[in-house]
DSSP file (Angstrom, degrees, kcal/mol; ACC not computed):
  #  RESIDUE AA STRUCTURE BP1 BP2  ACC     N-H-->O    O-->H-N    N-H-->O    O-->H-N    TCO  KAPPA ALPHA  PHI   PSI    X-CA   Y-CA   Z-CA
    1    1 A M              0   0    0      0, 0.0     2,-0.1     0, 0.0     0, 0.0   0.000 360.0 360.0 360.0 140.2    0.0    0.0    0.0
    2    2 A S        -     0   0    0     82,-0.1     2,-0.3     1,-0.0    81,-0.1  -0.440 360.0-147.4 -83.0 156.0    1.3    3.5   -0.9
    3    3 A T        -     0   0    0     -2,-0.1     2,-0.2    79,-0.1    79,-0.1  -0.799  32.1 -83.5-116.7 164.1    1.7    6.2    1.7
    4    4 A W        -     0   0    0     -2,-0.3     2,-0.5    79,-0.1    79,-0.2  -0.459  40.2-152.3 -68.8 137.0    1.3   10.0    1.3
    5    5 A I  E     -A   82   0A   0     77,-3.2    77,-2.0    -2,-0.2     2,-0.2  -0.951  15.0-125.3-114.7 125.5    4.4   11.7   -0.1
    6    6 A S  E >>  -A   81   0A   0     -2,-0.5     4,-2.1    75,-0.2     3,-1.7  -0.456  12.8-133.7 -67.3 136.1    5.0   15.4    0.8
    7    7 A V  T 34 S+     0   0    0     73,-2.0    -1,-0.1     1,-0.3    74,-0.1   0.721 109.5  59.6 -65.2 -19.1    5.5   17.7   -2.2
    8    8 A T  T 34 S+     0   0    0     72,-0.4    -1,-0.3     1,-0.1     3,-0.1   0.681 109.5  43.6 -80.5 -14.7    8.5   19.1   -0.4
    9    9 A D  T <4 S-     0   0    0     -3,-1.7     2,-0.3     1,-0.4    -2,-0.2   0.855 129.9 -14.3 -91.7 -46.1   10.1   15.6   -0.4
   10   10 A Q     <  -     0   0    0     -4,-2.1    -1,-0.4     0, 0.0    -5,-0.0  -0.988  56.3-142.0-160.7 147.0    9.3   14.4   -3.9
   11   11 A L        -     0   0    0     -2,-0.3     3,-0.1    -3,-0.1    -5,-0.1  -0.827  29.0-107.3-112.8 156.9    7.2   15.3   -6.9
   12   12 A P        -     0   0    0      0, 0.0     2,-0.1     0, 0.0    -1,-0.1  -0.159  46.4 -85.1 -67.5 171.3    5.5   13.0   -9.3
   13   13 A Q    >   -     0   0    0      1,-0.1     3,-2.5     4,-0.1    33,-0.3  -0.459  61.5 -80.7 -72.6 152.9    6.7   12.5  -12.8
   14   14 A D  T 3  S+     0   0    0      1,-0.3    33,-0.2    -2,-0.1    -1,-0.1  -0.350 118.6   9.4 -58.0 126.5    5.5   15.0  -15.4
   15   15 A G  T 3  S+     0   0    0     31,-3.5    -1,-0.3     1,-0.3    32,-0.1   0.324  91.7 151.1  89.1  -7.5    1.9   14.2  -16.5
   16   16 A Q    <   -     0   0    0     -3,-2.5    30,-2.1    30,-0.2     2,-0.5  -0.326  44.4-132.6 -63.1 137.8    1.5   11.5  -13.8
   17   17 A R  E     +B   45   0A   0     28,-0.2    68,-0.8    26,-0.0     2,-0.3  -0.812  40.8 163.7 -91.4 128.1   -2.0   10.9  -12.5
   18   18 A V  E     -BC  44  84A   0     26,-3.2    26,-2.6    -2,-0.5     2,-0.5  -0.884  46.3-104.2-140.0 162.2   -2.1   10.8   -8.7
   19   19 A L  E     -BC  43  83A   0     64,-2.5    64,-2.1    -2,-0.3     2,-0.4  -0.843  45.8-161.6 -82.7 130.7   -4.2   11.0   -5.6
   20   20 A A  E     -BC  42  82A   0     22,-3.1    22,-2.2    -2,-0.5     2,-0.6  -0.936  16.7-141.7-121.5 140.7   -3.6   14.5   -4.2
   21   21 A F  E     -BC  41  81A   0     60,-2.9    59,-2.3    -2,-0.4    60,-1.1  -0.909  19.9-179.2 -99.7 118.5   -4.3   15.8   -0.7
   22   22 A V    >   -     0   0    0     18,-3.4     3,-1.4    -2,-0.6    57,-0.2  -0.885  25.8-133.7-119.6  97.2   -5.6   19.4   -0.9
   23   23 A P  T 3  S+     0   0    0      0, 0.0     3,-0.1     0, 0.0    -2,-0.0  -0.171  84.1   1.3 -56.2 135.3   -6.2   20.7    2.6
   24   24 A N  T 3  S+     0   0    0      1,-0.2     2,-0.9    14,-0.0    16,-0.1   0.812  83.3 170.9  60.1  32.3   -9.6   22.5    3.2
   25   25 A N    <   -     0   0    0     -3,-1.4    14,-3.2    53,-0.0     2,-0.5  -0.648  10.2-172.6 -76.0 103.0  -10.6   21.9   -0.5
   26   26 A S  E     -F   38   0B   0     -2,-0.9     2,-0.4    12,-0.2    12,-0.2  -0.849   0.8-169.1-102.5 131.6  -14.2   23.0   -0.6
   27   27 A V  E     -F   37   0B   0     10,-2.8    10,-2.2    -2,-0.5     2,-0.2  -0.933  24.5-112.7-122.3 142.9  -16.2   22.3   -3.8
   28   28 A F  E     -F   36   0B   0     -2,-0.4     8,-0.3     8,-0.2     3,-0.1  -0.536  31.6-131.2 -70.8 136.7  -19.6   23.6   -4.9
   29   29 A L        -     0   0    0      6,-2.5     5,-0.3    -2,-0.2     4,-0.2  -0.526  39.0 -79.4 -81.8 156.7  -22.3   20.9   -5.2
   30   30 A P  S    S+     0   0    0      0, 0.0     3,-0.3     0, 0.0    -1,-0.2  -0.096  96.5  39.4 -52.6 154.5  -24.4   20.7   -8.3
   31   31 A G  S    S-     0   0    0      1,-0.1     3,-0.3    -3,-0.1     0, 0.0  -0.342  99.2 -77.0  93.7-178.7  -27.3   23.1   -8.6
   32   32 A K  S    S+     0   0    0      1,-0.2    -1,-0.1    -2,-0.1    -4,-0.0   0.023  93.0 107.2-109.1  26.2  -27.5   26.8   -7.7
   33   33 A T  S    S-     0   0    0     -3,-0.3    -1,-0.2    -4,-0.2     3,-0.1   0.692  78.7-131.5 -77.3 -21.1  -27.8   26.4   -3.9
   34   34 A G        +     0   0    0     -3,-0.3     2,-0.1    -5,-0.3    -2,-0.1   0.525  55.9 146.6  79.9   6.1  -24.3   27.6   -3.2
   35   35 A E        -     0   0    0     -5,-0.2    -6,-2.5    -6,-0.1     2,-0.3  -0.452  29.9-161.0 -76.8 150.5  -23.8   24.5   -0.9
   36   36 A T  E     -F   28   0B   0     -8,-0.3     2,-0.3    -2,-0.1    -8,-0.2  -0.880   9.5-149.5-131.4 164.1  -20.3   23.2   -0.8
   37   37 A E  E     -F   27   0B   0    -10,-2.2   -10,-2.8    -2,-0.3     2,-0.6  -0.978  23.9-116.8-135.3 140.7  -18.6   19.9    0.3
   38   38 A L  E     +F   26   0B   0     -2,-0.3     2,-0.4   -12,-0.2   -12,-0.2  -0.721  36.7 170.7 -83.1 120.1  -15.1   19.3    1.7
   39   39 A R        +     0   0    0    -14,-3.2   -17,-0.1    -2,-0.6    -2,-0.0  -0.825   7.2 163.8-130.3  94.0  -13.2   17.1   -0.7
   40   40 A E        +     0   0    0     -2,-0.4   -18,-3.4     1,-0.1     2,-0.6   0.646  63.5  60.7 -88.4 -15.3   -9.5   16.9    0.4
   41   41 A V  E     +B   21   0A   0    -20,-0.2     2,-0.3   -16,-0.1   -20,-0.2  -0.955  67.0 154.0-116.2 118.1   -8.5   13.9   -1.7
   42   42 A I  E     -B   20   0A   0    -22,-2.2   -22,-3.1    -2,-0.6     2,-0.5  -0.924  46.3-103.5-139.7 161.7   -8.9   14.3   -5.5
   43   43 A V  E     +B   19   0A   0     -2,-0.3    26,-0.7   -24,-0.2     2,-0.3  -0.752  47.7 167.7 -90.1 128.7   -7.3   12.9   -8.7
   44   44 A L  E     -BD  18  68A   0    -26,-2.6   -26,-3.2    -2,-0.5     2,-0.5  -0.933  33.0-133.4-138.3 160.0   -4.9   15.3  -10.4
   45   45 A H  E     -BD  17  67A   0     22,-2.7    22,-2.9    -2,-0.3     2,-0.3  -0.979  28.9-127.3-113.9 125.0   -2.2   15.2  -13.1
   46   46 A F  E     - D   0  66A   0    -30,-2.1   -31,-3.5    -2,-0.5     2,-0.6  -0.565  18.6-161.0 -75.5 131.9    1.1   16.8  -12.2
   47   47 A Q  E >   - D   0  65A   0     18,-2.9    18,-1.9    -2,-0.3     3,-1.1  -0.889  10.2-150.7-118.1  98.3    2.3   19.4  -14.7
   48   48 A K  T 3  S-     0   0    0     -2,-0.6    16,-0.1     1,-0.2     4,-0.1  -0.442  76.9  -1.6 -70.6 136.9    6.0   20.1  -14.4
   49   49 A D  T >  S+     0   0    0     -2,-0.2     3,-1.8     1,-0.1     4,-0.3   0.776  80.8 155.4  61.3  27.6    7.3   23.5  -15.3
   50   50 A F  T <  S+     0   0    0     -3,-1.1     3,-0.3     1,-0.3    14,-0.2   0.881  76.7  34.3 -54.8 -44.2    3.7   24.6  -16.4
   51   51 A Y  T >  S+     0   0    0     12,-2.8     3,-2.0     1,-0.2     7,-0.3   0.029  79.7 126.3-101.4  24.5    4.5   28.3  -15.8
   52   52 A L  T <  S+     0   0    0     -3,-1.8    -1,-0.2    11,-0.3    -2,-0.1   0.858  81.7  36.2 -49.7 -40.0    8.1   28.2  -16.9
   53   53 A H  T 3  S+     0   0    0     -3,-0.3     2,-0.5    -4,-0.3    -1,-0.3   0.255 104.3  75.8-104.3  12.7    7.6   31.0  -19.4
   54   54 A D    <>  +     0   0    0     -3,-2.0     4,-2.8     1,-0.2     5,-0.2  -0.743  56.4 179.3-123.6  83.5    5.2   33.0  -17.4
   55   55 A K  H  > S+     0   0    0     -2,-0.5     4,-2.3     1,-0.2     5,-0.2   0.870  78.9  53.8 -51.5 -45.2    7.2   34.8  -14.7
   56   56 A E  H  > S+     0   0    0      1,-0.2     4,-1.8     2,-0.2    -1,-0.2   0.945 113.8  40.4 -59.1 -51.2    4.3   36.6  -13.2
   57   57 A K  H  >>S+     0   0    0      1,-0.2     4,-3.3     2,-0.2     5,-0.6   0.884 113.4  55.1 -66.0 -39.0    2.2   33.4  -12.6
   58   58 A A  H  X5S+     0   0    0     -4,-2.8     4,-1.2    -7,-0.3    -1,-0.2   0.873 109.6  46.9 -64.5 -35.1    5.2   31.4  -11.5
   59   59 A E  H  <5S+     0   0    0     -4,-2.3    -1,-0.2    -5,-0.2    -2,-0.2   0.860 119.8  39.8 -71.6 -36.0    6.0   33.9   -8.9
   60   60 A K  H  <5S+     0   0    0     -4,-1.8    -2,-0.2    -5,-0.2    -3,-0.2   0.874 134.9  14.5 -77.2 -42.9    2.4   34.0   -7.7
   61   61 A H  H  <5S-     0   0    0     -4,-3.3    16,-0.9     1,-0.2    15,-0.3   0.536 109.4 -98.5-112.9 -11.9    1.5   30.4   -8.0
   62   62 A G     << -     0   0    0     -4,-1.2    -1,-0.2    -5,-0.6    14,-0.2  -0.144  36.2 -88.7  98.7 157.4    4.6   28.4   -8.3
   63   63 A I  S    S+     0   0    0     -5,-0.1   -12,-2.8   -13,-0.1   -11,-0.3   0.813 106.0  63.8 -74.6 -32.1    6.2   27.0  -11.5
   64   64 A H        -     0   0    0    -15,-0.2    12,-0.8   -14,-0.2     2,-0.3  -0.440  66.4-161.2 -90.5 166.7    4.4   23.7  -11.4
   65   65 A F  E     -DE  47  75A   0    -18,-1.9   -18,-2.9    10,-0.2     2,-0.5  -0.968  16.6-133.5-146.4 155.7    0.6   23.1  -11.7
   66   66 A W  E     -DE  46  74A   0      8,-2.3     8,-2.6    -2,-0.3     2,-0.5  -0.970  20.2-152.2-112.8 115.4   -1.9   20.4  -11.0
   67   67 A K  E     -D   45   0A   0    -22,-2.9   -22,-2.7    -2,-0.5     2,-0.1  -0.757  16.1-149.6 -88.9 125.0   -4.4   19.6  -13.8
   68   68 A G  E     -D   44   0A   0     -2,-0.5     2,-0.6   -24,-0.2   -24,-0.2  -0.297  16.5-115.5 -88.9 174.1   -7.7   18.3  -12.6
   69   69 A E  S    S-     0   0    0    -26,-0.7     2,-0.6     3,-0.1   -26,-0.1  -0.961  93.2 -12.6-110.2 118.9  -10.2   15.9  -14.1
   70   70 A G  S    S-     0   0    0     -2,-0.6     3,-0.2     1,-0.2    -2,-0.1  -0.806 135.4 -21.9  90.6-125.5  -13.3   18.0  -14.7
   71   71 A N  S    S+     0   0    0     -2,-0.6    -1,-0.2     1,-0.1    -2,-0.0  -0.286 106.3 102.7-116.0  44.7  -13.3   21.3  -12.9
   72   72 A S        +     0   0    0    -29,-0.1    -1,-0.1     2,-0.0    -3,-0.1   0.076  37.0 151.1-121.6  26.6  -10.7   20.6  -10.2
   73   73 A N        -     0   0    0     -3,-0.2     2,-0.4    -5,-0.2    -6,-0.2  -0.169  26.4-161.4 -57.2 153.0   -7.4   22.3  -11.3
   74   74 A Q  E     -E   66   0A   0     -8,-2.6    -8,-2.3     5,-0.0     2,-0.1  -0.998  20.1-118.3-139.6 138.3   -5.2   23.4   -8.4
   75   75 A F  E >>  -E   65   0A   0     -2,-0.4     3,-1.9   -10,-0.2     4,-0.6  -0.461  40.3-106.5 -69.1 152.9   -2.3   25.7   -8.1
   76   76 A F  G >4 S+     0   0    0    -12,-0.8     3,-1.3   -15,-0.3   -14,-0.1   0.880 117.5  53.0 -51.0 -49.7    0.9   24.0   -7.1
   77   77 A Q  G 34 S+     0   0    0    -16,-0.9    -1,-0.3     1,-0.2   -15,-0.1   0.665  94.8  72.5 -67.6 -13.9    1.0   25.3   -3.5
   78   78 A S  G <4 S+     0   0    0     -3,-1.9     2,-0.4   -56,-0.1    -1,-0.2   0.809  86.3  71.9 -68.7 -28.6   -2.6   24.0   -2.8
   79   79 A V    <<  +     0   0    0     -3,-1.3   -57,-0.2    -4,-0.6     3,-0.1  -0.741  52.4 175.2 -93.5 131.3   -1.5   20.3   -2.7
   80   80 A S        +     0   0    0    -59,-2.3   -73,-2.0    -2,-0.4   -72,-0.4   0.747  66.8  11.9-103.0 -31.6    0.4   19.3    0.3
   81   81 A H  E     -AC   6  21A   0    -60,-1.1   -60,-2.9   -75,-0.2     2,-0.3  -0.946  59.8-173.9-143.8 158.2    0.8   15.5   -0.3
   82   82 A W  E     -AC   5  20A   0    -77,-2.0   -77,-3.2    -2,-0.3   -62,-0.2  -0.965   3.9-165.5-148.2 164.9    0.3   13.0   -3.1
   83   83 A M  E     - C   0  19A   0    -64,-2.1   -64,-2.5    -2,-0.3   -79,-0.1  -0.987  34.8 -94.8-146.7 151.0    0.4    9.3   -3.8
   84   84 A P  E     - C   0  18A   0      0, 0.0   -66,-0.2     0, 0.0   -82,-0.1  -0.312  56.1 -91.4 -57.2 148.1    0.5    7.0   -6.8
   85   85 A M        -     0   0    0    -68,-0.8   -68,-0.0     1,-0.1   -67,-0.0  -0.395  51.5-105.8 -59.9 138.6   -2.9    5.8   -7.9
   86   86 A P        -     0   0    0      0, 0.0     2,-0.2     0, 0.0    -1,-0.1  -0.316  32.2-110.7 -65.8 150.6   -3.7    2.5   -6.3
   87   87 A S        -     0   0    0     -3,-0.1     2,-0.6     1,-0.0     0, 0.0  -0.580  26.3-128.7 -79.7 144.0   -3.5   -0.7   -8.3
   88   88 A I        -     0   0    0     -2,-0.2     2,-0.1     2,-0.0    -1,-0.0  -0.851  22.2-127.0 -99.2 123.2   -6.7   -2.4   -9.0
   89   89 A A              0   0    0     -2,-0.6    -1,-0.0     1,-0.1     0, 0.0  -0.410 360.0 360.0 -69.1 138.6   -6.7   -6.1   -8.1
   90   90 A K              0   0    0     -2,-0.1    -1,-0.1     0, 0.0    -2,-0.0   0.407 360.0 360.0-100.3 360.0   -7.8   -8.4  -10.9
């Protein structure tokens, strides 16, 4: 079984799909009620050097980026830990 890896200790490979821990990640629920739900573990793809050629955004958000599936993109500093996707037993 995998354990959580701090982004300060190691980063995933570029483009790698991972489980990411995003502390206090609140998402809006469907509909127009404005209700939210806490979802701290989400699936993201690591994007190495995403803002390499955009100095302003790199300084503000960090040079790397987390691409979400659906509407869940995250700036680099939003993710504290990650782990490889678990294997599915056959």
